[in-house]
C-alpha positions as CSV (number, residue, x, y, z in Angstrom):
1,M,108.2,86.9,126.0
2,N,110.5,83.9,125.6
3,D,110.9,80.7,123.6
4,A,108.9,78.7,126.2
5,A,105.8,80.8,125.4
6,A,103.0,79.1,123.5
7,T,103.9,78.6,119.8
8,G,101.6,78.9,116.9
9,A,100.1,77.0,114.0
10,L,103.3,77.5,111.9
11,Q,105.6,75.8,114.4
12,G,108.2,73.8,112.4
13,L,108.1,76.1,109.4
14,R,111.5,77.6,108.6
15,V,111.5,80.9,106.8
16,I,114.6,82.5,105.4
17,D,114.1,86.3,105.5
18,L,116.2,88.5,103.2
19,T,114.0,91.5,103.6
20,Q,114.7,95.1,104.9
21,M,112.7,98.2,105.6
22,L,108.9,97.5,106.1
23,A,107.1,95.5,103.5
24,G,109.2,92.3,103.7
25,P,109.9,92.4,107.4
26,F,106.1,92.9,108.1
27,C,105.3,89.8,106.0
28,T,107.9,87.6,107.7
29,M,106.8,89.0,111.1
30,M,103.3,87.7,110.4
31,L,104.7,84.2,109.8
32,G,106.9,84.5,112.9
33,D,104.0,85.6,115.1
34,Q,102.2,82.4,114.2
35,G,105.1,80.2,115.2
36,A,107.4,80.0,112.2
37,E,111.1,80.0,112.7
38,V,112.2,83.2,110.9
39,I,115.9,83.5,110.2
40,K,116.7,87.1,109.2
41,I,119.8,87.2,106.9
42,E,121.4,90.6,107.4
43,P,124.5,92.2,105.7
44,L,127.4,92.5,108.1
45,I,126.5,96.2,108.6
46,G,122.9,95.2,109.5
47,D,119.5,96.1,108.2
48,G,119.4,99.9,107.6
49,T,116.3,100.3,109.7
50,R,118.3,99.4,112.8
51,E,119.6,103.0,112.7
52,M,116.3,104.7,112.1
53,G,114.9,104.9,115.6
54,P,113.0,106.1,117.4
55,F,115.3,105.3,120.3
56,A,114.5,105.2,124.0
57,A,116.0,108.1,125.9
58,D,118.1,105.8,128.1
59,D,119.2,103.4,125.3
60,S,122.9,103.1,125.8
61,L,123.4,100.5,123.1
62,K,121.3,101.8,120.1
63,A,121.5,98.4,118.5
64,F,118.0,99.1,117.0
65,G,115.1,101.4,117.6
66,G,111.3,101.1,117.8
67,Y,110.9,100.7,114.0
68,F,113.1,97.7,113.9
69,Q,111.7,96.2,117.1
70,S,108.2,96.5,115.9
71,V,108.5,94.4,112.7
72,N,111.4,92.1,113.6
73,R,110.3,90.5,116.8
74,N,110.1,86.7,116.8
75,K,113.2,86.5,114.5
76,L,116.7,85.2,114.6
77,S,119.5,87.2,113.1
78,L,122.3,85.7,111.0
79,A,124.8,88.3,109.7
80,L,126.1,87.0,106.4
81,D,128.0,88.5,103.5
82,L,126.2,87.2,100.4
83,K,128.8,88.8,98.1
84,Q,131.4,86.3,99.1
85,P,131.3,82.7,97.6
86,Q,131.4,81.2,101.1
87,G,128.5,83.3,102.2
88,R,126.4,82.3,99.2
89,E,127.3,78.6,99.8
90,L,126.1,78.9,103.4
91,F,123.0,80.6,102.3
92,I,122.1,77.8,99.9
93,R,122.8,75.2,102.6
94,L,120.4,77.0,104.8
95,V,117.7,77.2,102.0
96,E,117.9,73.5,101.7
97,T,116.6,73.2,105.2
98,A,113.8,75.7,104.8
99,Q,110.3,75.8,103.2
100,V,110.2,79.6,102.5
101,V,112.4,82.4,101.2
102,V,111.2,86.0,101.2
103,E,113.1,88.9,99.7
104,N,112.3,92.5,98.7
105,Y,115.3,93.5,96.7
106,R,114.9,95.3,93.3
107,A,114.4,93.0,90.3
108,G,117.6,91.4,89.2
109,V,119.6,91.6,92.5
110,M,119.2,87.9,93.5
111,E,120.0,86.9,89.9
112,R,123.3,88.8,90.1
113,L,124.1,87.0,93.3
114,G,123.3,83.7,91.8
115,L,120.6,83.1,94.4
116,D,117.5,83.6,92.2
117,Y,114.4,81.4,92.4
118,E,115.4,79.1,89.7
119,T,118.8,78.4,91.3
120,L,117.4,77.8,94.8
121,S,114.4,75.8,93.6
122,A,116.8,73.4,91.8
123,R,118.3,72.7,95.2
124,N,115.0,72.6,97.1
125,P,112.1,71.8,94.7
126,R,109.5,72.3,97.4
127,L,110.7,75.8,98.1
128,V,108.2,78.7,98.2
129,Y,110.0,81.8,97.1
130,A,108.3,85.2,97.6
131,S,109.3,88.6,96.5
132,I,107.7,92.0,97.3
133,R,108.7,94.8,94.9
134,G,107.3,98.1,93.9
135,F,106.0,96.9,90.5
136,G,106.4,93.2,90.7
137,D,108.7,90.7,89.0
138,P,109.1,90.0,85.3
139,R,108.3,86.3,85.9
140,T,104.7,87.1,86.4
141,G,104.2,90.1,84.2
142,K,106.9,92.6,83.3
143,S,105.8,96.1,84.2
144,P,107.2,99.1,82.3
145,Y,108.2,100.3,85.8
146,V,109.9,97.1,86.9
147,D,113.2,98.9,87.5
148,W,111.8,101.8,89.4
149,P,112.7,102.0,93.1
150,A,109.6,102.3,95.2
151,F,108.6,103.0,98.8
152,D,105.3,103.3,100.5
153,V,104.4,106.7,99.3
154,V,105.0,105.7,95.7
155,A,102.8,102.7,96.0
156,Q,100.1,104.8,97.6
157,A,100.3,107.4,94.8
158,M,100.2,105.0,91.9
159,G,97.9,102.4,93.4
160,G,95.0,104.8,93.6
161,I,94.4,105.3,97.3
162,M,95.7,108.9,97.5
163,A,93.4,110.0,94.7
164,I,90.3,109.1,96.8
165,T,91.7,110.3,100.2
166,G,91.7,113.9,101.4
167,P,89.5,116.7,102.6
168,D,88.3,117.7,99.1
169,A,88.6,116.8,95.5
170,Q,91.7,119.0,95.0
171,T,93.7,117.6,97.8
172,P,94.9,114.0,97.5
173,T,96.4,112.9,100.8
174,K,98.8,110.2,102.0
175,I,97.4,107.6,104.4
176,G,99.1,107.9,107.8
177,P,100.5,104.3,108.2
178,G,102.6,102.7,105.5
179,I,99.9,100.8,103.8
180,G,101.9,100.8,100.6
181,D,104.2,98.4,102.4
182,I,101.9,96.7,104.9
183,V,99.0,95.7,102.5
184,P,101.4,94.0,100.1
185,A,103.1,92.4,103.1
186,I,99.8,90.9,104.2
187,M,99.0,89.7,100.7
188,A,102.5,88.1,100.4
189,A,102.0,86.2,103.7
190,Y,98.6,85.0,102.3
191,G,100.3,84.0,99.0
192,I,103.0,82.1,100.8
193,M,100.5,80.1,102.9
194,A,98.5,79.3,99.7
195,A,101.7,78.1,98.0
196,L,102.7,76.0,101.0
197,W,99.3,74.3,101.0
198,R,99.9,73.4,97.3
199,A,103.4,72.3,98.0
200,E,102.3,70.0,100.8
201,R,100.0,68.2,98.3
202,S,102.0,68.3,95.0
203,G,105.6,68.3,96.3
204,D,106.3,71.4,94.2
205,G,107.1,74.8,95.4
206,Q,106.6,78.0,93.4
207,Y,107.3,81.7,93.0
208,V,105.0,84.1,94.8
209,D,105.1,87.7,93.4
210,V,103.4,90.7,95.0
211,A,103.8,94.2,93.6
212,M,103.3,97.0,96.1
213,A,101.3,99.1,93.6
214,D,99.0,96.1,92.9
215,G,98.4,95.5,96.6
216,V,97.3,99.1,97.1
217,L,95.0,99.0,94.0
218,S,93.3,95.8,95.4
219,L,92.6,97.7,98.6
220,C,90.9,100.4,96.4
221,E,88.7,97.9,94.6
222,R,85.7,100.2,94.8
223,I,87.2,102.8,92.4
224,L,87.3,100.2,89.5
225,H,83.6,99.2,89.7
226,Q,82.7,102.9,90.1
227,F,84.7,103.7,87.0
228,S,83.3,100.7,85.0
229,Y,79.7,100.7,86.1
230,E,79.1,104.5,86.4
231,G,81.8,106.0,84.3
232,K,82.9,107.9,87.4
233,V,86.5,108.9,88.4
234,P,86.3,109.0,92.2
235,R,88.0,111.9,94.0
236,P,88.7,112.6,97.7
237,E,85.4,113.0,99.6
238,G,86.6,114.0,103.0
239,N,85.3,112.0,105.9
240,R,82.1,110.8,104.4
241,H,81.1,107.7,102.4
242,P,80.2,108.2,98.6
243,F,77.1,106.0,98.9
244,L,75.9,106.0,102.5
245,A,74.8,108.6,105.1
246,P,75.5,109.1,107.9
247,F,78.6,107.0,107.5
248,G,81.7,109.0,108.5
249,L,83.0,111.4,111.1
250,V,81.2,114.0,113.2
251,P,82.6,116.4,115.8
252,A,82.3,115.9,119.5
253,K,83.0,118.4,122.3
254,D,86.5,117.1,122.8
255,G,87.4,115.4,119.5
256,V,85.8,113.4,116.7
257,V,83.6,110.3,116.6
258,A,82.6,107.9,113.8
259,L,79.0,106.8,113.0
260,A,77.6,104.3,110.5
261,C,73.8,104.7,110.8
262,H,73.0,104.6,107.1
263,N,70.3,101.9,107.3
264,D,66.8,102.6,108.4
265,E,67.0,100.6,111.7
266,F,70.1,102.3,112.9
267,W,69.1,105.7,111.7
268,A,65.8,105.4,113.6
269,E,67.6,104.3,116.8
270,L,70.1,107.2,116.5
271,T,67.3,109.7,116.1
272,R,65.7,108.3,119.3
273,L,69.0,108.5,121.2
274,M,69.5,112.1,120.0
275,G,66.1,113.0,121.3
276,R,64.9,113.9,117.8
277,P,62.7,110.9,116.7
278,E,60.9,113.1,114.2
279,F,64.0,113.0,112.0
280,A,63.3,109.4,111.2
281,A,60.0,110.4,109.5
282,D,61.4,113.6,108.0
283,P,61.1,113.2,104.1
284,R,64.7,114.5,103.8
285,F,66.0,111.6,105.9
286,Q,63.4,108.9,105.6
287,T,65.2,106.6,103.1
288,R,68.8,105.7,102.3
289,E,68.5,107.6,99.1
290,S,67.0,110.7,100.7
291,R,69.6,110.7,103.4
292,L,72.4,110.6,100.9
293,A,70.8,113.3,98.7
294,N,70.4,115.6,101.8
295,Q,73.6,114.6,103.6
296,D,74.7,118.2,104.3
297,A,71.6,118.8,106.3
298,L,71.8,115.4,107.9
299,Y,75.4,115.8,109.1
300,A,74.6,119.2,110.4
301,A,71.7,117.8,112.4
302,V,73.8,114.9,113.8
303,S,76.7,117.3,114.6
304,D,74.5,119.6,116.5
305,F,73.8,116.7,118.9
306,T,77.4,115.3,119.1
307,L,79.0,118.6,119.6
308,R,77.2,118.9,122.9
309,H,78.9,115.8,124.4
310,T,82.4,114.5,124.9
311,R,83.6,111.3,123.3
312,R,83.2,109.4,126.6
313,E,79.7,110.7,127.0
314,L,78.8,109.6,123.5
315,M,80.3,106.2,124.2
316,A,78.0,105.8,127.2
317,M,75.0,107.0,125.2
318,L,75.5,105.4,121.8
319,G,78.0,102.5,122.3
320,G,76.4,99.1,121.7
321,R,73.2,100.7,120.4
322,V,74.3,102.0,117.0
323,P,77.6,101.5,115.0
324,F,79.7,104.0,116.8
325,G,83.3,104.6,117.9
326,P,85.4,107.5,119.1
327,V,88.5,108.6,117.1
328,F,91.2,107.3,119.4
329,D,94.8,108.5,119.4
330,V,97.6,106.2,120.6
331,S,97.3,107.4,124.2
332,D,93.6,106.5,124.2
333,I,94.4,103.1,122.7
334,A,97.1,102.3,125.3
335,A,94.7,103.0,128.1
336,D,91.6,101.3,126.6
337,P,90.4,98.0,128.1
338,H,89.6,96.5,124.6
339,F,93.2,96.6,123.5
340,Q,94.4,95.5,126.9
341,V,92.3,92.4,127.1
342,R,93.0,91.6,123.5
343,E,96.8,91.9,124.2
344,M,97.3,94.4,121.3
345,V,99.8,96.5,123.2
346,V,102.7,94.3,124.1
347,A,105.7,95.3,126.2
348,L,109.1,93.9,125.1
349,D,112.6,94.1,126.6
350,H,115.0,96.4,124.7
351,P,118.8,95.9,124.9
352,G,120.5,99.0,126.3
353,S,117.3,100.3,127.9
354,R,116.2,99.7,131.5
355,S,112.6,99.9,130.5
356,K,110.3,97.7,128.4
357,H,108.8,99.3,125.4
358,V,105.5,98.5,123.6
359,V,104.7,97.3,120.1
360,A,101.5,96.3,118.4
361,G,100.3,92.8,119.3
362,V,99.0,90.0,117.0
363,P,95.5,90.6,115.7
364,V,95.0,87.0,114.3
365,R,93.8,85.0,117.3
366,M,93.6,81.2,117.3
367,S,92.1,79.0,120.0
368,R,94.4,76.0,119.8
369,T,97.6,77.6,118.5
370,P,97.5,81.2,119.7
371,G,100.9,82.3,118.4
372,G,102.0,85.6,119.9
373,I,105.2,87.6,120.5
374,R,107.7,85.2,121.9
375,R,110.9,87.3,121.7
376,R,112.2,90.8,121.1
377,A,113.9,91.8,117.9
378,P,117.4,90.3,117.6
379,L,120.8,92.0,117.9
380,L,122.8,92.0,114.6
381,G,124.2,88.5,114.2
382,E,122.8,87.4,117.6
383,H,122.0,83.9,116.4
384,T,124.7,83.4,113.8
385,D,126.6,80.7,115.7
386,Q,123.3,79.0,116.7
387,V,122.0,78.8,113.1
388,L,125.3,77.7,111.6
389,A,125.8,75.1,114.3
390,G,122.4,73.8,113.3
391,L,123.9,73.2,109.8
392,G,126.6,71.1,111.3
393,L,129.4,73.7,111.3
394,S,132.0,73.3,114.1
395,T,133.0,76.1,116.5
396,A,136.3,76.2,114.7
397,A,134.7,76.5,111.3
398,I,132.4,79.3,112.5
399,G,135.4,81.1,113.9
400,Q,137.3,80.8,110.6
401,L,134.3,82.3,108.7
402,R,134.1,85.1,111.2
403,S,137.8,85.8,110.8
404,A,137.4,85.9,107.0
405,G,134.6,88.5,107.3
406,V,132.0,86.1,105.9
407,I,129.8,86.3,109.0
408,K,129.5,88.4,112.1
């Protein structure tokens, strides 16, 4: 995990990262994982997630915890006070050397700093400037909620996903991971790359705007066509699919497994593996429509079989024959050969701790430019001198800026 490791397809791309918390850092992490040089601009007190943990038991430094490490790997840290004129001047000089700026402040913050898209694009016309906010930016459509602060749980609630998730129609449920942040982050990375493609050909950059609530709604695309075509308002349906059966979760002796045997071919194969081939010809289960109409009886029949076996036994019996997977917790994932061979559990050094600690790897794999995790998350201001020297500042000039409290 060092700078000599293989770089990715975005080698040579410079990204100025003004983001904090999860959505913005996850977006810029994706670019860094594919080889971009990501310069994280932090206030002199640092990104607030540095203090959020979790921390290793032996961490004597507590410069950052697992949260910060996970989404800020492959980045450089420049600690800069943007409220000071000298800090803003340095920032603009840095933007002139970059192709991308990403921020996730509330609407109006960058305007008050004099560092808005219009100001920066005047200095760098090819600049792709991306923002991720709860309800978007007025430039692309002014939401009545534009000034509302938002976090993951708000985006999940208003974007529609909670209303279709939960054990029953009366119990809307939050999704476990922060998809209200992560889905918009992925879409912002996609939008950035689309805008860069255009800028390469036209010479003109542009503004890329992603609203967290919009990102969640796009993930829930099914609810709109159900509403439009059927006049239906979907509600939580537990661990089953609204159109297909069996397509969901069933119990095992030691946990839960997932099955997707809704089509005739896989249903027939599942009944054979269950030792109940007569179910394939049973009028209740013979067609997709009849299986859905009689899903309670169907799930009871399948569960009667799966409950007699452990997840590992079911893996041996069903794996590779029908669409099947055990419900893994993180200890299962860490030990599973799939995630090992795919390098999806990656150990990184952690300042202040004697041990390495793991984060999630890079799921986008490329044959010629593999990308990957090249470095741990940075200490606050760890690369301030390096970045500013790259702008032509002398050691003495950097020292003066530090003495004046402009940088750290």
